[in-house]
N, C-alpha and C positions, 0 to 999 in steps of 0.2 A: 504494500498500499503505500502510495506516497501523500505527504501531507503539507500543507500549506498555510502557516499560520501569521495573521497580519501583513500579510503579503510577501514573506519570506518561506522559503524553502526549509522545511523543519528535520533537521539531523535525526533527530530521535522520535519517530513519530509517536512514541507513548508519552511524548512531554506536551501537555494541552494547558492553556492559559488556567492557572487557578483563581477562580472569582468568586462570589455569591452568585452570580448571574449562572454561572455554570452549574453549580451546587443547587441551585433551586430551579433549574430549569427553565429560567428566565431568556426566554430568546426564540429564534425562527430558524426555520431552514427550508433548504430546497434539494431534492434531489433529480439530478438533471444525466439523461442519458449523452453518453460521448461517443462519437462513432471516428474513430482516428483522431485528429488532431481539433475536432469540431464538436461543442456543445450544443447537442439539438433543443432548438427553441430555447434558445438560452432569452431573448428579448422577452420572450411571455414567461418566463420562470422570474426575471428581474422584476417585469411588472408586477406581479404577484407579490413578489416578497415586499416591494414597495408599499402596495397598498395595505397588506397584513401590517406593517411597522407604523403606519398610519393609524390603524387600528387600535394596537396596543400602546401607543406612545413610544416607541423607541427609534433610533436613528439607525442607518445602515450605511455602508461605504458608498462612496459615489462609485457610479456605473463605470466610470472610465478606468477605476483603481481594480474593481472585481474583471474588466475585461483583459488588463493586464496580467492578471493573477494566472486567470484561467488559459492564457496562452502560454504562459509560463510551465502551469504544473502539465498542459496537455502537450507540450513539445516532444516529439518524438512517438507518440503513442501510437499503438496499432491496433486495431480492432474495438471491440465494442469495452465501454466502462463505464461504471457508476461513479459520479461526482455528487460529493455532498458540501451545499455551503453551508454552514451555520454559521449564524450572526448573532452576538449575544447583547444583552440591554446594557453591558457596562461598555461597549463599544467594540470590544474582542471580536473578531471574527476567524474563521478557518474553511478552507478546504481541502477534503480529503478524495483520495482518487485510487480506487480499485478494479480489477477486472470484473467482467460481467461472466458468470459461469451460465450457460445454456442449460435449461430444464424442460423436458419432456413430460414430467409427471402431472397426473391429471389434478385440475383443481377442485377441491370440496370444500364448502360452505357449511356450515353451521349457524344457527340462529342465537344472538345471545338474549338470553330471558331480560336481562337487566336494561331498560329503556335508556337511551341519550335524548338530551334538551337540544330543541333546535334551536333555543335561544340563549344557551350557554355564551359565556363571554369567549371563549376561544372556538367556538363553532364556526367551522369552514376557514379555520387558520391552521396554517402548518406552524405549530409550535414545538418546541423540543421539549415540551411537557406530554410526552408520549405514553405515559403509563397506560392509560386507557386502552390505546390500540394494543400495546404489547401486551397485556394482560389478556385481553381478549382471544389472540392469536395464540398465545401459549395456552390456555384452556381448550381452543379449537383443535390444536394439535395433539394436548393430552388425549382427548377422545377421539382421533383417529381423521381430523381434517386438515385442511390446508389452512383455513381462515375462518373468521367470524364474522357474520352480517349484524349490523346495527338498525335498531328501528328506533322511531323518535316517539315523544310522547301522544303524538296523534295516529300512531299506528303506521306511519308512513315508512319506508325503507329509504336510508340515509344511505349508507356504505359498507364495506368491508376495513376490518382493521387496516390492512395495506393497501386497499386498490378503491377507484370507483368502480360503479357497477353498470352495466347495461342490460336491458332485456329485448326480447326480440317479439313483437306483438304482430298482431294481424296486421297494423298499421305502421310497422317499420318498427327501427331501434328507438328504445328511449332509455333515458337515465335518469334519475333523481332529479329533481328540481333543485335550484339553489334554497329554496324556503326550507328544503327538508334539514338543513342544517350540514349539509354534505361539504367537503371540501372541492373548492372550484378547480379540479384537478386541470393541468396544462394540456396533457393530451385530450382530457374530455373536451376541453373548450375548441381543441382543432376539431373533434369529431363533429361537435355543435355546429361548427362556421363553415366546414367542407365538406363533410359527409351525408348530410342531411339527417342525423341523428336530433331527435327531439329531447326536451326534459319535461317532465310531469311528475307529478307525486302519486305514488300508488302504494298500496299496502304488501306487507310479505304475502297473503293470500293471493294477491295478485302476480306477485312475482313467480310463485310457484304455478300456476297456470300459463308461464310464457312459453314461447316456443323455443326459446333459448334464454341461456345467460352466461354473460361475459364479465370480466374482470379488465378493468383499464389503468394502467399506470405507466409512469415516465420509462421505467427500466424495463418491464417485461410488456409492454404495449398492451396488444388485448389478447385474450387467452379465455378458451373455453371453460363453462364450467360443468364438470360433468355430474355433479352431487350438489344437491342441497338438502341438508337433514337426511331423508328416506327417500326424497325424490330423486330420480333419476334423468339427465337430458342429454339425447343426443345432439352431435353438432349437424349445425344444417349447412346447406350450400350458401344460403345467404350470410351465414356467420363466417364459413372460410373466405368468401368472398371480399368480405369488411376487414378481415384480418389480414389479408395478402395486399389489400390495395393500400390499407393504412402504412403498413411496412414499407412499401413500392414508393409511397409518397413521402414519408420521412427519407429516406435514400435519396429520393431527387431533390428536395428542398431542405438542405441542413438546418437552414432559418425559417421554419413554416409561419 
């Protein structure tokens, strides 16, 4: 793994800035797909970071400083990588980079019994206070699933612990609406603007009756979900086409 702290390559990746912000989980992060020396959809990631920073009243580094840092960190990189940019409330920031390990394992999901609030202070914000998501993922994996589905106080599906969700209905592909409290994912944003995916509120029962279910994230892009609790889902031709078209789109437009 390569690590850059406050603009400088760190010789020892185990050394991070020690601060109250880090200990308290007070900050934001972005996870960005790197292909070769290019950070995919970086302008969209920065725009989301800036909006979230304004919402929780913290400052972030200037765009030019992060541009230069990414260029430095990605120099000479070949293949796919996971880039994580972390910005702390005290002004410290760091970027890590590690290779992406491809996985063909089927995605399976279980519903979390506990509901989340669509009105929570950090709803829709990519905060480093990530305990809720990680706890859900650990519980799901202990039960033999990949990830967990969150439902809000209004019985609407929100997202999974790691990803946005997409369902295939008779009217096309749909993702939970912003009002659900979901994270406004960058890949989700591209699907909404360029691939005819719509956003709407829907319940867990409606999800179970979908023609297909998919996860969507910056690193894994779109993945078919084969099982939700005890319900199995076959992969459809429409789903395979969306997965292929989306991957081709990102390859052809490094900064979509």
